[in-house]
Every structure is written in C-alpha cells, then in structure tokens.
C-alpha positions as CSV (number, residue, x, y, z in Angstrom):
1,M,153.1,143.5,42.1
2,L,152.7,141.5,38.9
3,N,155.7,140.6,36.9
4,P,155.0,141.1,33.1
5,Q,156.9,137.9,32.4
6,E,154.9,135.9,35.0
7,K,152.1,133.7,33.7
8,I,148.7,134.2,35.4
9,N,146.8,131.1,36.5
10,F,143.2,131.8,35.5
11,E,141.9,128.6,37.2
12,N,141.3,130.6,40.4
13,F,139.1,133.2,38.6
14,E,135.4,133.0,38.2
15,L,133.5,134.7,35.3
16,V,130.8,137.0,36.6
17,E,127.7,137.5,34.5
18,P,126.5,141.1,34.2
19,Q,123.3,141.9,36.1
20,Y,121.4,142.7,33.0
21,A,122.3,139.4,31.4
22,I,121.1,137.5,34.5
23,L,117.8,139.4,34.4
24,E,117.1,138.7,30.8
25,K,118.1,135.1,30.9
26,Q,115.8,134.4,33.8
27,R,113.0,136.6,32.3
28,K,113.1,134.6,29.0
29,K,112.7,131.4,31.0
30,L,109.5,132.7,32.8
31,F,107.9,135.3,30.5
32,P,107.5,135.5,26.8
33,T,108.0,139.3,26.7
34,Q,109.5,142.1,28.7
35,K,106.1,143.6,28.8
36,A,104.6,140.6,30.5
37,A,107.4,140.5,33.0
38,A,107.1,144.2,33.8
39,S,103.4,143.8,34.2
40,A,103.9,140.9,36.7
41,M,106.4,143.1,38.6
42,G,104.0,146.0,38.7
43,I,106.5,148.4,37.0
44,A,106.5,150.2,33.7
45,L,107.9,148.4,30.7
46,R,110.5,151.2,30.1
47,Q,111.6,150.9,33.7
48,Y,112.2,147.2,33.3
49,Q,114.0,147.7,30.0
50,R,116.5,150.1,31.6
51,Y,117.5,147.3,34.0
52,A,117.4,144.6,31.3
53,S,119.6,146.6,29.0
54,G,122.2,147.6,31.6
55,E,121.2,151.2,31.3
56,R,120.5,151.2,35.0
57,S,121.9,148.9,37.6
58,L,119.6,146.9,39.8
59,S,121.6,148.0,42.8
60,S,120.4,151.6,42.1
61,A,116.8,150.5,42.2
62,S,114.6,151.2,45.2
63,F,114.5,148.4,47.7
64,N,110.9,147.7,46.9
65,I,111.4,147.6,43.1
66,G,114.5,145.5,43.4
67,L,112.8,142.9,45.5
68,R,109.7,142.9,43.2
69,I,112.0,142.2,40.2
70,C,113.9,139.5,42.0
71,K,110.8,137.8,43.4
72,T,109.0,137.9,40.0
73,L,112.1,136.4,38.2
74,D,112.8,134.0,41.0
75,I,116.3,135.4,41.6
76,D,118.1,135.6,45.0
77,P,118.5,139.3,45.7
78,F,122.0,138.6,47.2
79,T,123.1,137.7,43.6
80,F,123.4,141.4,43.0
81,L,125.4,142.5,46.0
C-alpha cells in the first residue's frame, strides 16, 4: 500500500503512447493523407479515421484488418498487445 507521504520514483515508469497516436505518427511518415493510407490498406477512409482518432481501438479490429493496418504502416502488431 502506498504511503501518501512517500515519494514515488518515476524513473522506473515508461510513458506509453496511445494506439491512435502511434498510428497517426507512422501514417504521416508514409502517406500524405489518411485517404491515401486507407486506400493502401484496402479499408474505407472512415474506418481508418475511427482507429486514428481513438474512437475505436485497433485491438477491437478483425485480425485481417489489424494486420493490414500494421503491414501498411510498417508497425509490429505486437505493439498493440
């Protein structure tokens, strides 16, 4: 149990980037627009936008779509486990 008077050492913590931020950061490196990325993935623009905005989690995507997104954006799928 934490003592409220005890100081926490934050050196042992690692900041985790949200899934949607990882997707968009990598997409911007590889594609000029979300539309171009969605087209390369073979999915609808609105579907990609839901993942890129955080409205939907990539872990809720079908296996096929999740892998297509990761492959197109050159992201290791294990990043999202």
